[in-house]
N, C-alpha and C positions, 0 to 999 in steps of 0.2 A: 503493498497499500503506500510505503513510504518511496519508496522509485518510480510507480506507475503517480502517483501525488504531485512530486517532484517537476517530471513529463509536461502535467496536464497544467501547472500553476508557471512554470518558468522556462519551460521550449514552449509551451502551448496546442500541444499535440494530445490526444485520447493512445495514437500506435507510437512505441517507442521502436515497433523494427528498422531498424537500419540505425540506433541511435550507440552510442556505446559511451559508458560507465565505470568508471575508473574507482576504484577504492582499494583497501589496507584491512588485513587481519581477516582471521579462517579458524579463529580458538573457536571459545568458548559462543556468544552472543552472535559476534559478527561473522562466524559460520554458517549466518544464513545466507548472507551476500549472494554468493554464487547461484544459492537454489531462485532470492530474488531475482534476480536481473534475468533468469531462463522465462521464470512464469510470466517478466514482463514483456518479456521477448526481444530484448533488447545485447547491447553485447557486452557481458563485465569482465573488466579486468581485473581480478583482483592478489593485491603481492602480501606476499608470508617470505617471513625471515625465517621462519620453521619448521622446517622439512617435514617431521611431524604432526601437524597441523597440517598441510597440504593432504598428504596422502590420508590420513581420515577422510578429510570432505573428500575425496576422489573415490575411494573404498565403500563409503558410504552412495555415494551415487550425487551429492550433492554438487561434485565439479567434474565437471566434463573432461578439461583438460591441462595440464601442466605444464612446463614449462619453467628452463632457467636460462631461457637466453632471450633477450633485448629482440631480436632481429627476428628472430621467430614470432615471439609475442605482437611485433607490428604489424608482420606478415599476414599472421591470422586476422588479427584488429580488419585489418584493412579488405581482408576476403570477405569473413562476416560479415562484415560496413555493408561494402557495396554489394551482397547476396542476398542481405536483409537475414540474415541465421540468426537467431535466437544462441547463445554460447557463451558459456563460462568459464575463463581458462584462468586458471591460478601459475601466477611470477613467482619462484620461489627466487625471490630478490626485495632488497628495501624499495618500496615505494616510491623513497625521494629518488633513485634514479629513474623508476617507469615515468613521474611526475616529470623529470628533468629533460631524457629519452623526449617526447612528444613534446616538451617545446624548443628541441632539437628539431622534430619533423619542422615544426611551425616554420622556424628561422629557415630550414632549407626549404622545403616543397611550398610554405603558405598554410597547408593546409594543417586546418583545425580538427583532430582524430577523435578527442571527446567532449563528450557532450552535457555529459551528466559528474558530477564527482563529490566524493566523501572521503571520511575517513574513522576507521574501528578502531582503531591501539586503541590499546589501553592507559588514555593522557590523563587517567584519572591516578595512579600510579607509573607517569613517567619511569625514572629514575630506578624505579627498581625490576625493569625487567618487562614494562607495561608497553616501552619503548627503545626499540632497538635504532641504534645511531645509524648512519649512511658510510660512515667513512670505517668502517668495521664492519669483518664478513661475525655469521654469527655465534661461532663458539668461541673466537675472541673477543667479540666483546661483552658475552658472556664470563666470560675467565678477569677483564678489567672490573667489568662492575664488579666480585669478590673480591678484587687487589688494591683497587682504585676507585672508587665512587666517586668522589670528587671529580677525577678526569671523564669518567663515565657524563656525571652531568652535564660537566660543558659541552661535549661530541654532542648531548641530548638537544641538547640547545642550540649547537650549530647546526645539526640536522632539522633542526623543525625552523628554523631560519630560512632555510635550502627549502625547503619541503615548499613553503606559505611563497617562496620568490616565482617560482616556479609556480607555484597554484593561481597567483594573481596575474603569470602572468597569458595564460592558458584562461583563465577571468576575461581579461579586458577585451582578448578574441568572441567571447560573448558564451565560454562554458558556464554553469549552475553551479557555483558549488556550497554545501551545507553541510553545519556541524551535525554529525553525530549523538550529542550529548555524553560524550568522551571527553569532554573537558581538550580537546584538540585546541580547540582559539585562544580557550585560558590561559595555556601551557607555551603555547606559540604568542601569547599577547606578552608571557612573563619573560618569556626566551629577547622578545625586542624584534619580533616579527612585524611584521608590518600589517591588519589583524585590523585594526581600528576603523569606525561607519568614522568617515568623513564629514565635520560637523557636527558629530553630535559627544554627547559624552563619551568618557572612557571603560562604559560600561559594558559598550552597544559595539559589537562586532559589524566588518563591512560583510559577510556570510550570514547565511538565514540559519536558525537552528530550527531541527525537526518538528520538534514537541511544538512549537512554537507557530510555525508558516507553514509548515507543507501540514504537517498532519490535525492539528487543530483550522 
């Protein structure tokens, strides 16, 4: 319902076939995102750093395909988008790399390949494993978390700033991004990312919340 309503409200369409939804997280509640994309009839690309979570969703049948190769992900995205095929593709990697690759595609081809975007990493708990920084691999990041949590925190905040910079660039071209109630925008703001709504008070963000703006 969230994905469908985002399409209705922000893209002004009832039919999401051929539309692309990019997000991250395939763990607990976030594991439903792949299923939601297919039910809504769109192309869902969901990034996840933990291979165990990816494999679990794939085995359950909630996730149709898995890839750790961004070239392959972009190729599949283009193919499914062109042919209006409902697809859920799990990218085994960091969502920041995926967002930045979409910016690269925009810069080099002029194509905006994503219509809807969100994030469902556990940003209510970003410095204890809820969010993994793009600068390190999964295992390396877990090790740093246990040996140097201060450094881990710094990398997480740098990663959040990079993620928001990429999202902002795509949103400026017409993608619609929303907060999934996981404190992503709040933690991005605390990290110094550009998420504040221009001309509003500091508690308002430039992107809507799924609770207030989409489901409400």
